[in-house]
ROLOLO-652631 format. One record per atom (N, C-alpha, C, O, CB): y negated, x negated, z; atom name; residue number from 0. Coordinates in pm, whole numbers, plus 50000, padded with zeros to 5 digits. Each point is the difference from the previous one (the first is absolute). Last residue first. Glycine has a CB too. Example, Ala and Ser with C-alpha at 12.3 -4.5 7.8 and 13.67 -1.06 7.14 Angstrom:
BEGIN
  north   east     up  at    i
  50225  48715  50708   N    1
  49881  49918  50006  CA    1
  49891  50077  50073   C    1
  49889  49949  50017   O    1
  50174  49933  49768  CB    1
  50509  50089  50208   N    0
  49881  50089  50000  CA    0
  49880  49910  50000   C    0
  50002  49896  50066   O    0
  50115  50293  50059  CB    0
//
This chain:
BEGIN
  north   east     up  at    i
  45753  06887  60061   N  171
  50050  50138  50010  CA  171
  50067  50023  50131   C  171
  50049  50109  50027   O  171
  49981  49900  49728  CB  171
  49564  49652  50014   N  170
  50122  50010  50082  CA  170
  50039  50147  50010   C  170
  49916  50089  50010   O  170
  50024  49703  50122  CB  170
  49791  49997  49438   N  169
  49986  50067  50129  CA  169
  50131  50000  50077   C  169
  50107  50011  49941   O  169
  49712  50133  49963  CB  169
  50088  49453  49754   N  168
  50035  50143  50000  CA  168
  49971  50062  50135   C  168
  50005  49932  50102   O  168
  50171  50026  49726  CB  168
  49813  49582  49835   N  167
  49917  50051  50107  CA  167
  50018  50151  49996   C  167
  49950  50066  49910   O  167
  49879  49740  50079  CB  167
  50442  49722  49799   N  166
  49967  50142  50001  CA  166
  49915  50031  50122   C  166
  50013  49936  50105   O  166
  50199  50120  49773  CB  166
  49960  49482  49786   N  165
  49957  50068  50122  CA  165
  49972  50147  49981   C  165
  49964  50045  49891   O  165
  49944  49743  50182  CB  165
  50246  49696  49727   N  164
  50047  50136  49975  CA  164
  49970  50077  50127   C  164
  50066  49981  50102   O  164
  50118  49948  49734  CB  164
  49559  49614  49971   N  163
  50075  50067  50104  CA  163
  50046  50137  49951   C  163
  49926  50068  49928   O  163
  49943  49809  50250  CB  163
  49833  49734  49644   N  162
  50133  50025  49946  CA  162
  50093  50058  50108   C  162
  50112  49952  50020   O  162
  49854  49861  49814  CB  162
  49549  50093  50190   N  161
  50094  49911  50069  CA  161
  50145  50017  49954   C  161
  50091  49940  50055   O  161
  49755  50066  50139  CB  161
  49794  50256  49619   N  160
  49947  49863  50002  CA  160
  50098  49902  50062   C  160
  50007  49884  49959   O  160
  49764  50210  50055  CB  160
  50330  50374  49989   N  159
  50009  49944  49865  CA  159
  49955  49854  49998   C  159
  50063  49916  49935   O  159
  49897  50311  49968  CB  159
  49990  50015  50498   N  158
  50142  49975  49971  CA  158
  50017  49936  49862   C  158
  50079  49907  49983   O  158
  49986  50288  50162  CB  158
  49501  49942  49976   N  157
  50043  49889  50086  CA  157
  50146  49963  49969   C  157
  50032  49883  49984   O  157
  49807  50193  50198  CB  157
  49994  50307  49615   N  156
  49940  49881  49939  CA  156
  50042  49876  50077   C  156
  50037  49898  49941   O  156
  49766  50238  49979  CB  156
  50324  50274  50262   N  155
  50076  49973  49876  CA  155
  49945  49877  49928   C  155
  50077  49921  49946   O  155
  49973  50325  50033  CB  155
  49720  49905  50406   N  154
  50132  49952  50036  CA  154
  50080  49963  49875   C  154
  50065  49895  49997   O  154
  49930  50248  50211  CB  154
  49586  50062  49737   N  153
  49983  49862  50048  CA  153
  50136  49938  50035   C  153
  50024  49882  49972   O  153
  49747  50177  50116  CB  153
  50230  50397  49795   N  152
  49967  49917  49884  CA  152
  49984  49853  50039   C  152
  50050  49912  49931   O  152
  49838  50286  49963  CB  152
  50180  50117  50450   N  151
  50122  49986  49921  CA  151
  49974  49910  49878   C  151
  50083  49916  49967   O  151
  49994  50313  50110  CB  151
  49555  49886  50187   N  150
  50088  49908  50074  CA  150
  50127  49976  49920   C  150
  50046  49886  49989   O  150
  49861  50194  50231  CB  150
  49793  50238  49609   N  149
  49943  49865  49992  CA  149
  50090  49898  50068   C  149
  50023  49891  49948   O  149
  49747  50207  50048  CB  149
  50350  50355  50040   N  148
  50017  49955  49862  CA  148
  49945  49859  49982   C  148
  50062  49918  49932   O  148
  49922  50320  49989  CB  148
  49954  49982  50494   N  147
  50138  49954  49981  CA  147
  50021  49948  49858   C  147
  50071  49901  49980   O  147
  50007  50265  50192  CB  147
  49482  49856  50139   N  146
  50040  50053  49871  CA  146
  50138  49942  49966   C  146
  50011  49883  49963   O  146
  49745  50143  49959  CB  146
  50043  50055  50593   N  145
  50017  49907  49887  CA  145
  50040  50075  49874   C  145
  50060  50107  50005   O  145
  50005  49712  50155  CB  145
  49883  50364  50295   N  144
  49883  50010  49913  CA  144
  50008  49908  49878   C  144
  49913  50004  49914   O  144
  49953  50056  50287  CB  144
  50470  49949  50145   N  143
  50000  50126  49926  CA  143
  49883  50011  49904   C  143
  50010  50067  49897   O  143
  50105  50039  50294  CB  143
  50123  49425  49958   N  142
  49897  50091  50050  CA  142
  49988  50123  49910   C  142
  49995  49988  49877   O  142
  49881  49817  50223  CB  142
  50587  49941  49939   N  141
  49879  49990  49920  CA  141
  49896  50097  50057   C  141
  50032  50117  50023   O  141
  50101  49817  49769  CB  141
  50330  49799  50383   N  140
  49917  50118  50021  CA  140
  49870  49978  49926   C  140
  49924  49908  50031   O  140
  50182  50142  50195  CB  140
  50444  49749  49740   N  139
  49855  49981  50014  CA  139
  49933  50133  50027   C  139
  50057  50107  49979   O  139
  49951  49693  49868  CB  139
  50486  49904  50124   N  138
  49949  50132  50031  CA  138
  49853  49981  50030   C  138
  49964  49922  50089   O  138
  50261  50166  50002  CB  138
  50119  49588  49609   N  137
  49892  50022  50096  CA  137
  49978  50149  50020   C  137
  49999  50077  49903   O  137
  49892  49705  50030  CB  137
  50469  49810  49849   N  136
  49978  50142  50022  CA  136
  49894  50015  50107   C  136
  50009  49939  50107   O  136
  50228  50120  49825  CB  136
  50010  49551  49710   N  135
  49901  50030  50101  CA  135
  49981  50150  50006   C  135
  49986  50067  49898   O  135
  49898  49710  50067  CB  135
  50445  49794  49824   N  134
  49987  50145  50010  CA  134
  49906  50026  50118   C  134
  50022  49950  50110   O  134
  50213  50096  49792  CB  134
  49909  49513  49753   N  133
  49931  50053  50117  CA  133
  49994  50151  49991   C  133
  49963  50056  49896   O  133
  49899  49733  50126  CB  133
  50470  49800  49759   N  132
  49930  50126  49980  CA  132
  49942  50048  50133   C  132
  50070  50006  50102   O  132
  50084  50053  49705  CB  132
  50063  49470  49927   N  131
  49956  50060  50126  CA  131
  49912  50123  49974   C  131
  49897  49992  49934   O  131
  50113  49781  50175  CB  131
  50403  50015  49591   N  130
  49857  50026  49994  CA  130
  49958  50064  50132   C  130
  50052  50105  50036   O  130
  49954  49923  49710  CB  130
  50456  49866  50125   N  129
  49924  49879  50038  CA  129
  49849  50016  49991   C  129
  49927  49902  50017   O  129
  50265  49967  49905  CB  129
  50100  50509  50007   N  128
  50036  49897  49903  CA  128
  49911  49877  50016   C  128
  49943  49950  49903   O  128
  50136  50228  49938  CB  128
  49756  50117  50472   N  127
  50069  50072  49894  CA  127
  50024  49899  49889   C  127
  49907  49960  49930   O  127
  49987  50265  50130  CB  127
  49969  49780  50497   N  126
  50021  49925  49875  CA  126
  50075  50090  49904   C  126
  50103  50059  50035   O  126
  49900  49717  50086  CB  126
  49636  50349  50295   N  125
  50141  49984  49964  CA  125
  50006  49921  49871   C  125
  49900  49981  49931   O  125
  50166  50238  50184  CB  125
  49579  49966  50320   N  124
  50022  49923  49877  CA  124
  50150  49990  49977   C  124
  50079  49996  50095   O  124
  49706  49872  49936  CB  124
  49830  50467  50252   N  123
  50130  49934  49992  CA  123
  50005  49923  49869   C  123
  49936  50036  49901   O  123
  50177  50144  50240  CB  123
  49532  50122  50218   N  122
  50017  49905  49891  CA  122
  50142  49946  50005   C  122
  50052  49969  50107   O  122
  49702  49969  49897  CB  122
  49889  50477  50205   N  121
  50133  49942  49998  CA  121
  50013  49913  49876   C  121
  49963  50040  49890   O  121
  50135  50156  50236  CB  121
  49514  50090  50201   N  120
  50023  49907  49889  CA  120
  50140  49941  50015   C  120
  50035  49946  50104   O  120
  49717  50000  49879  CB  120
  49883  50479  50210   N  119
  50128  49931  50008  CA  119
  50016  49913  49876   C  119
  49961  50040  49890   O  119
  50141  50148  50248  CB  119
  49485  50026  49955   N  118
  50073  50053  50114  CA  118
  50132  49926  50020   C  118
  50042  49976  50113   O  118
  49852  50247  49849  CB  118
  49601  49677  49803   N  117
  50144  49980  49985  CA  117
  50068  50045  50128   C  117
  49974  49946  50108   O  117
  49992  49861  49732  CB  117
  49542  50333  49919   N  116
  50072  49960  50121  CA  116
  50149  49988  49970   C  116
  50061  50092  49945   O  116
  49765  50023  50200  CB  116
  49720  49827  49531   N  115
  50121  50079  50021  CA  115
  50074  49944  50121   C  115
  50021  49879  50011   O  115
  49997  50175  49740  CB  115
  49569  49802  49986   N  114
  49982  50071  50128  CA  114
  50116  50096  50026   C  114
  49981  50112  50048   O  114
  49769  49870  49925  CB  114
  50207  49687  49663   N  113
  49975  50141  49967  CA  113
  49979  50086  50126   C  113
  49991  50123  49990   O  113
  50147  49847  49804  CB  113
  49974  49562  50223   N  112
  49872  50009  49930  CA  112
  49963  50143  49965   C  112
  49883  50030  49977   O  112
  50158  49742  49932  CB  112
  50385  50120  50287   N  111
  49890  49995  50096  CA  111
  49865  50015  49933   C  111
  49909  50060  50057   O  111
  50230  49795  50088  CB  111
  50242  50114  49579   N  110
  50001  50127  50074  CA  110
  49885  50005  50101   C  110
  49932  50101  50012   O  110
  50319  49914  49960  CB  110
  49811  49579  49793   N  109
  49956  50107  49910  CA  109
  49991  50133  50075   C  109
  49900  50071  49989   O  109
  50205  49808  49816  CB  109
  50080  49756  50422   N  108
  49855  49983  49986  CA  108
  49942  50109  49909   C  108
  49892  50052  50026   O  108
  50133  49699  50008  CB  108
  50442  50225  50010   N  107
  49940  50050  50123  CA  107
  49848  49990  49994   C  107
  49930  50091  50046   O  107
  50275  49840  50081  CB  107
  50040  49893  49511   N  106
  50019  50144  50008  CA  106
  49928  50056  50123   C  106
  49928  50099  49990   O  106
  50295  49880  49892  CB  106
  49782  49554  50065   N  105
  49916  50063  49899  CA  105
  50010  50153  50005   C  105
  49900  50070  49988   O  105
  50129  49728  49868  CB  105
  50254  49944  50429   N  104
  49859  49991  50041  CA  104
  49911  50072  49900   C  104
  49911  50076  50041   O  104
  50135  49704  50071  CB  104
  50404  50178  49777   N  103
  49984  50098  50108  CA  103
  49855  50000  50048   C  103
  49942  50106  50025   O  103
  50300  49865  50045  CB  103
  49874  49701  49611   N  102
  49999  50135  49943  CA  102
  49978  50106  50108   C  102
  49921  50093  49980   O  102
  50232  49828  49838  CB  102
  49898  49585  50237   N  101
  49868  50061  50000  CA  101
  49996  50143  49950   C  101
  49897  50066  50013   O  101
  50016  49709  49955  CB  101
  50490  49919  49874   N  100
  49917  49973  50117  CA  100
  49863  50065  49985   C  100
  49938  49992  49894   O  100
  50184  49790  50143  CB  100
  50287  50447  49715   N   99
  49915  49883  49982  CA   99
  49921  49976  50128   C   99
  49962  50096  50066   O   99
  50021  49946  49684  CB   99
  50437  50285  49996   N   98
  49943  49948  50125  CA   98
  49926  49869  49972   C   98
  50053  49907  49939   O   98
  50133  50201  50195  CB   98
  49883  50313  49531   N   97
  50051  49866  50018  CA   97
  49932  49943  50125   C   97
  49877  50000  50009   O   97
  50165  49967  49739  CB   97
  49970  50553  50260   N   96
  49948  49893  49915  CA   96
  50079  49872  50022   C   96
  50078  49989  50094   O   96
  49693  50115  49911  CB   96
  50119  50454  50153   N   95
  50108  49907  49974  CA   95
  49946  49896  49902   C   95
  49934  50034  49902   O   95
  50249  50142  50138  CB   95
  49635  50258  50318   N   94
  49979  49891  49903  CA   94
  50128  49921  49984   C   94
  50078  49983  50094   O   94
  49679  50004  49967  CB   94
  50004  50502  50156   N   93
  50124  49927  49977  CA   93
  49972  49896  49892   C   93
  49946  50033  49894   O   93
  50201  50168  50171  CB   93
  49568  50150  50299   N   92
  49997  49902  49891  CA   92
  50136  49934  49995   C   92
  50054  49958  50103   O   92
  49695  50002  49922  CB   92
  50033  50530  50184   N   91
  50099  49894  50004  CA   91
  49979  49911  49877   C   91
  49979  50048  49889   O   91
  50188  50098  50238  CB   91
  49518  50233  50198   N   90
  50055  49953  49873  CA   90
  50101  49890  50025   C   90
  50006  49940  50107   O   90
  49781  50120  49774  CB   90
  49877  50350  50382   N   89
  50114  49908  50009  CA   89
  50058  49968  49862   C   89
  50037  50090  49924   O   89
  50013  50001  50303  CB   89
  49433  50034  49948   N   88
  50109  50054  49920  CA   88
  50115  49900  50002   C   88
  49979  49882  49972   O   88
  49859  50248  49880  CB   88
  49733  49978  50517   N   87
  50066  49912  49904  CA   87
  50108  50075  49925   C   87
  50055  50099  50048   O   87
  49896  49704  50098  CB   87
  49565  50264  50194   N   86
  50124  50050  49943  CA   86
  50053  49905  49893   C   86
  49924  49938  49925   O   86
  50002  50297  50123  CB   86
  49785  49629  50405   N   85
  49978  50059  49869  CA   85
  50136  50041  49944   C   85
  50104  49958  50051   O   85
  49686  49902  49908  CB   85
  50178  49980  50477   N   84
  49857  49993  49976  CA   84
  49963  50054  49862   C   84
  49883  50028  49973   O   84
  50106  49776  50180  CB   84
  50415  50221  50248   N   83
  49974  50025  49859  CA   83
  49850  50001  49979   C   83
  49930  50087  50052   O   83
  50284  50046  49922  CB   83
  50113  49606  50394   N   82
  49897  50102  49984  CA   82
  49970  50012  49852   C   82
  49993  49901  49927   O   82
  49909  50053  50304  CB   82
  50512  49850  50122   N   81
  49941  50010  49867  CA   81
  49893  50107  50001   C   81
  50020  50110  50050   O   81
  50195  49813  49843  CB   81
  49902  49795  50547   N   80
  50044  50119  49928  CA   80
  49932  50001  49864   C   80
  49885  49960  49987   O   80
  50149  50169  50228  CB   80
  50028  49389  49998   N   79
  49927  50126  50023  CA   79
  50063  50115  49925   C   79
  50073  49981  49902   O   79
  49718  49890  50131  CB   79
  50480  49701  50170   N   78
  49924  50036  49881  CA   78
  49932  50135  50024   C   78
  50055  50086  50068   O   78
  50104  49783  49782  CB   78
  50097  49675  50419   N   77
  49954  50139  50005  CA   77
  49920  50027  49873   C   77
  49927  49914  49951   O   77
  50067  50087  50304  CB   77
  50396  49633  49757   N   76
  49856  50018  50012  CA   76
  49970  50148  50010   C   76
  50059  50081  49928   O   76
  49897  49708  49942  CB   76
  50468  49785  50100   N   75
  49957  50139  50016  CA   75
  49850  50006  50027   C   75
  49939  49904  50048   O   75
  50288  50157  50040  CB   75
  50245  49617  49760   N   74
  49854  50003  50006  CA   74
  49960  50145  50014   C   74
  50055  50086  49931   O   74
  49919  49702  49927  CB   74
  50498  49886  50194   N   73
  49937  50132  50003  CA   73
  49850  49981  50014   C   73
  49952  49928  50088   O   73
  50255  50180  50015  CB   73
  50292  49610  49793   N   72
  49854  49994  49999  CA   72
  49946  50142  49994   C   72
  50037  50078  49912   O   72
  49965  49695  49973  CB   72
  50480  50064  50346   N   71
  49935  50047  49878  CA   71
  49850  49979  50011   C   71
  49947  49983  50110   O   71
  50235  50188  49854  CB   71
  50226  49788  50361   N   70
  49960  49883  49920  CA   70
  49947  50041  49863   C   70
  50046  49953  49897   O   70
  50125  49909  50224  CB   70
  49969  50414  50270   N   69
  50071  50007  49871  CA   69
  49971  49880  49909   C   69
  50057  49987  49892   O   69
  49935  50260  50127  CB   69
  49804  49786  50419   N   68
  50142  50030  50021  CA   68
  50079  49997  49869   C   68
  50112  49951  49997   O   68
  49824  50187  50200  CB   68
  49587  49811  49792   N   67
  50065  49884  50062  CA   67
  50150  50022  50012   C   67
  50079  49911  49967   O   67
  49710  50038  50160  CB   67
  49948  50407  49711   N   66
  49995  49888  49905  CA   66
  50074  49879  50055   C   66
  50076  49934  49929   O   66
  49704  50148  49985  CB   66
  50162  50288  50367   N   65
  50099  50031  49896  CA   65
  50006  49884  49901   C   65
  50108  49959  49958   O   65
  49851  50290  50068  CB   65
  49712  49729  50302   N   64
  50132  49973  50058  CA   64
  50111  50033  49901   C   64
  50104  49933  49999   O   64
  49803  50116  50229  CB   64
  49639  50039  49644   N   63
  50027  49856  50014  CA   63
  50138  49969  50059   C   63
  50064  49903  49959   O   63
  49691  50065  50068  CB   63
  50106  50500  49933   N   62
  50032  49931  49874  CA   62
  50023  49849  50015   C   62
  50094  49948  49940   O   62
  49773  50226  49946  CB   62
  49986  50154  50469   N   61
  50144  49973  49981  CA   61
  50031  49916  49877   C   61
  50103  49931  49998   O   61
  49940  50283  50115  CB   61
  49506  49935  50002   N   60
  50050  49915  50108  CA   60
  50145  49958  49975   C   60
  50038  49887  50033   O   60
  49806  50227  50126  CB   60
  49949  50195  49547   N   59
  49935  49868  49988  CA   59
  50054  49903  50104   C   59
  50021  49882  49969   O   59
  49773  50229  49944  CB   59
  50346  50335  50120   N   58
  50062  49934  49883  CA   58
  49941  49861  49983   C   58
  50074  49904  49978   O   58
  49963  50320  49910  CB   58
  49771  50045  50439   N   57
  50133  49957  50042  CA   57
  50074  49930  49886   C   57
  50072  49903  50023   O   57
  49936  50287  50141  CB   57
  49574  50004  49742   N   56
  49981  49884  50089  CA   56
  50136  49946  50047   C   56
  50019  49879  50009   O   56
  49757  50213  50067  CB   56
  50218  50307  49675   N   55
  49969  49886  49914  CA   55
  49983  49873  50083   C   55
  50044  49893  49959   O   55
  49846  50261  49875  CB   55
  50172  50251  50398   N   54
  50121  49964  49926  CA   54
  49979  49878  49912   C   54
  50085  49912  49994   O   54
  49982  50326  50009  CB   54
  49557  49942  50230   N   53
  50097  49942  50091  CA   53
  50127  49952  49927   C   53
  50049  49890  50025   O   53
  49861  50259  50156  CB   53
  49747  50090  49580   N   52
  49955  49866  50041  CA   52
  50106  49930  50085   C   52
  50028  49882  49979   O   52
  49734  50197  50014  CB   52
  50432  50287  49681   N   51
  49886  50000  50090  CA   51
  49972  49857  50046   C   51
  50080  49909  49977   O   51
  49974  50327  50099  CB   51
  50164  49796  49449   N   50
  50029  50063  50128  CA   50
  49876  50002  50087   C   50
  49891  49961  49958   O   50
  50348  49966  50026  CB   50
  50012  49865  49519   N   49
  49890  50080  50056  CA   49
  50045  50062  50131   C   49
  50114  50045  50013   O   49
  49796  50002  49756  CB   49
  50221  49528  49848   N   48
  50044  50084  50111  CA   48
  49878  50069  50058   C   48
  49896  49937  50021   O   48
  50301  49910  50029  CB   48
  49984  49873  49487   N   47
  49881  50052  50066  CA   47
  50051  50100  50103   C   47
  50069  50096  49968   O   47
  49779  49872  49825  CB   47
  50396  49582  49947   N   46
  49999  50135  50055  CA   46
  49860  50035  50046   C   46
  49924  49914  50045   O   46
  50317  50065  50025  CB   46
  50079  49637  49620   N   45
  49868  50042  50047  CA   45
  50011  50144  50046   C   45
  50060  50084  49933   O   45
  49820  49756  49909  CB   45
  50456  49696  50028   N   44
  49983  50141  50032  CA   44
  49858  50024  50048   C   44
  49944  49919  50073   O   44
  50300  50102  49984  CB   44
  50139  49613  49697   N   43
  49860  50017  50034  CA   43
  49980  50149  50022   C   43
  50043  50082  49918   O   43
  49881  49712  49949  CB   43
  50525  49840  50117   N   42
  49938  50132  49991  CA   42
  49853  49989  50035   C   42
  49962  49920  50085   O   42
  50255  50193  49973  CB   42
  50187  49518  49734   N   41
  49906  50045  50102  CA   41
  49954  50143  49974   C   41
  50013  50052  49890   O   41
  49912  49712  50142  CB   41
  50354  49935  49688   N   40
  50073  50025  50123  CA   40
  49912  50051  50113   C   40
  50044  50006  50115   O   40
  50113  49818  49816  CB   40
  49673  50263  49588   N   39
  50095  49893  50026  CA   39
  50081  50036  50124   C   39
  50053  50110  50009   O   39
  49793  49717  49885  CB   39
  49833  50493  50105   N   38
  49959  49895  49908  CA   38
  50088  49879  50029   C   38
  49979  49929  50098   O   38
  49780  50156  49888  CB   38
  50170  50473  50130   N   37
  50093  49890  50013  CA   37
  49964  49899  49892   C   37
  50003  50031  49881   O   37
  50182  50117  50215  CB   37
  49522  50258  50168   N   36
  50038  49929  49879  CA   36
  50099  49891  50034   C   36
  49984  49930  50101   O   36
  49794  50121  49794  CB   36
  49967  50429  50303   N   35
  50092  49892  50032  CA   35
  50045  49938  49869   C   35
  50050  50070  49912   O   35
  50027  50043  50304  CB   35
  49518  50240  49998   N   34
  50062  49937  49883  CA   34
  50085  49886  50050   C   34
  49956  49919  50081   O   34
  49851  50144  49766  CB   34
  49908  50407  50356   N   33
  50084  49884  50017  CA   33
  50051  49953  49865   C   33
  50037  50081  49914   O   33
  50029  49996  50315  CB   33
  49598  50304  50077   N   32
  50019  49927  49875  CA   32
  50091  49882  50029   C   32
  49988  49936  50104   O   32
  49785  50134  49806  CB   32
  50115  50243  50430   N   31
  49933  50067  49887  CA   31
  50039  49939  49867   C   31
  50002  50069  49898   O   31
  49809  49984  50253  CB   31
  50405  49997  50361   N   30
  49996  49906  49888  CA   30
  49938  50075  49883   C   30
  50063  50090  49943   O   30
  50144  49777  50139  CB   30
  49714  50241  50461   N   29
  50055  50039  49870  CA   29
  49989  49886  49901   C   29
  49903  49925  50000   O   29
  50035  50313  50045  CB   29
  50104  49822  50535   N   28
  49913  49971  49886  CA   28
  50074  50036  49871   C   28
  50122  50020  50001   O   28
  49761  49794  50128  CB   28
  50252  50178  50368   N   27
  49954  50125  49939  CA   27
  49897  49977  49891   C   27
  49899  50071  49991   O   27
  50147  50042  50224  CB   27
  50228  49559  50037   N   26
  49859  50015  50038  CA   26
  49933  50119  49933   C   26
  49877  50009  49997   O   26
  50114  49746  50037  CB   26
  50464  50136  49878   N   25
  49993  49999  50147  CA   25
  49857  50024  50048   C   25
  49979  50060  50105   O   25
  50217  49782  49902  CB   25
  49875  50108  49525   N   24
  50055  50126  50051  CA   24
  49988  50010  50151   C   24
  49960  50104  50053   O   24
  50198  49901  49754  CB   24
  49718  49589  49979   N   23
  49906  50107  49967  CA   23
  50047  50133  50059   C   23
  49921  50075  50056   O   23
  50015  49805  49732  CB   23
  50353  49755  50252   N   22
  49881  49979  50084  CA   22
  49897  50110  49975   C   22
  49940  50051  50094   O   22
  50100  49700  49903  CB   22
  50333  50239  49723   N   21
  50039  50045  50134  CA   21
  49882  49988  50095   C   21
  49975  50090  50081   O   21
  50264  49840  49876  CB   21
  49705  49897  49615   N   20
  49999  50147  49996  CA   20
  50044  50060  50133   C   20
  49951  50106  50039   O   20
  50097  49884  49716  CB   20
  49964  49541  50204   N   19
  49862  50048  49997  CA   19
  49994  50152  49993   C   19
  49916  50061  50065   O   19
  50014  49727  49823  CB   19
  50497  49996  50104   N   18
  49930  49970  50126  CA   18
  49860  50060  50002   C   18
  49959  50059  50100   O   18
  50172  49730  49919  CB   18
  50127  50238  49581   N   17
  50054  50087  50103  CA   17
  49925  49981  50133   C   17
  49968  50097  50067   O   17
  50257  49896  49820  CB   17
  49669  49715  49764   N   16
  49953  50135  49969  CA   16
  50047  50098  50106   C   16
  49922  50083  50048   O   16
  50081  49864  49707  CB   16
  50148  49600  50250   N   15
  49869  50021  50061  CA   15
  49946  50140  49972   C   15
  49927  50055  50083   O   15
  50028  49700  49894  CB   15
  50494  49972  49967   N   14
  49975  50144  50001  CA   14
  49866  50033  50068   C   14
  49994  50082  50091   O   14
  50255  49957  49911  CB   14
  49988  49528  49703   N   13
  49932  50036  50124  CA   13
  49964  50147  49995   C   13
  49948  50048  49898   O   13
  49961  49717  50130  CB   13
  50290  49966  49612   N   12
  50099  50052  50094  CA   12
  49939  50038  50135   C   12
  50073  50032  50094   O   12
  50098  49827  49792  CB   12
  49579  49943  49744   N   11
  50045  50133  49962  CA   11
  50104  50059  50097   C   11
  50022  50121  50000   O   11
  49933  49816  49764  CB   11
  49651  49722  50391   N   10
  50123  49991  49923  CA   10
  50051  50142  49972   C   10
  49973  50092  50078   O   10
  50084  49682  50025  CB   10
  49423  50206  49972   N    9
  50121  49961  50072  CA    9
  50117  49981  49905   C    9
  49993  50035  49882   O    9
  49924  50089  50320  CB    9
  49528  50044  49891   N    8
  50078  49919  49905  CA    8
  50120  49950  50079   C    8
  49985  49943  50109   O    8
  49810  49987  49750  CB    8
  49803  50492  50196   N    7
  50101  49906  50047  CA    7
  50058  49923  49883   C    7
  50003  50047  49886   O    7
  50051  50104  50306  CB    7
  49501  50191  49984   N    6
  50068  49933  49890  CA    6
  50097  49899  50058   C    6
  49966  49925  50092   O    6
  49835  50107  49754  CB    6
  49868  50426  50299   N    5
  50097  49899  50044  CA    5
  50067  49943  49875   C    5
  50049  50075  49916   O    5
  49991  50044  50308  CB    5
  49506  50200  49959   N    4
  50076  49949  49887  CA    4
  50088  49888  50050   C    4
  49954  49913  50074   O    4
  49864  50150  49761  CB    4
  49947  50386  50414   N    3
  50029  49857  50004  CA    3
  50081  49967  49875   C    3
  50093  50071  49963   O    3
  49904  49922  50294  CB    3
  49658  50434  49961   N    2
  50092  49943  49901  CA    2
  50023  49853  50030   C    2
  49909  49931  50048   O    2
  50015  50234  49779  CB    2
  49907  50326  50452   N    1
  49981  49859  49969  CA    1
  50105  49958  49897   C    1
  50106  50061  49989   O    1
  49800  49893  50244  CB    1
  49836  50537  49949   N    0
  50119  49926  49966  CA    0
  49963  49858  49959   C    0
  49892  49976  49945   O    0
  50223  50237  49984  CB    0
//
């Protein structure tokens, strides 16, 4: 089986999701993963499509014409099948803090320093009584051989040093 990652950016009134899922269905491929976000008047969408070599090749060939016809930006790339090289434990990080320049970088750099794989990252900011508040949610995978108590302690110290309200919990 082959994989292709497809990312689009378009106006929110464009029905590119329908076009791409139809293309996958016609070519007997499967949508393994999809995220659609509405940001202002635009949409951002990411899909992982799996199928046989022929179906994926037909999708690759058709995507540029869909982009031109719908006047959307589409980027796509073949991606290898996931291979498991070691075991991981699924965890979730939730953070809330006063939004400051560089904060997201510091959080991500900290997670990378612990050899933790980030599976998903979502960030949003909002104003609460004129105060910019950052909300960050991460799905992570901690190597099974890691000492969870040590990682949790390092995480709590990190949060205390930066005045972050954060949790590190197993995913359920």
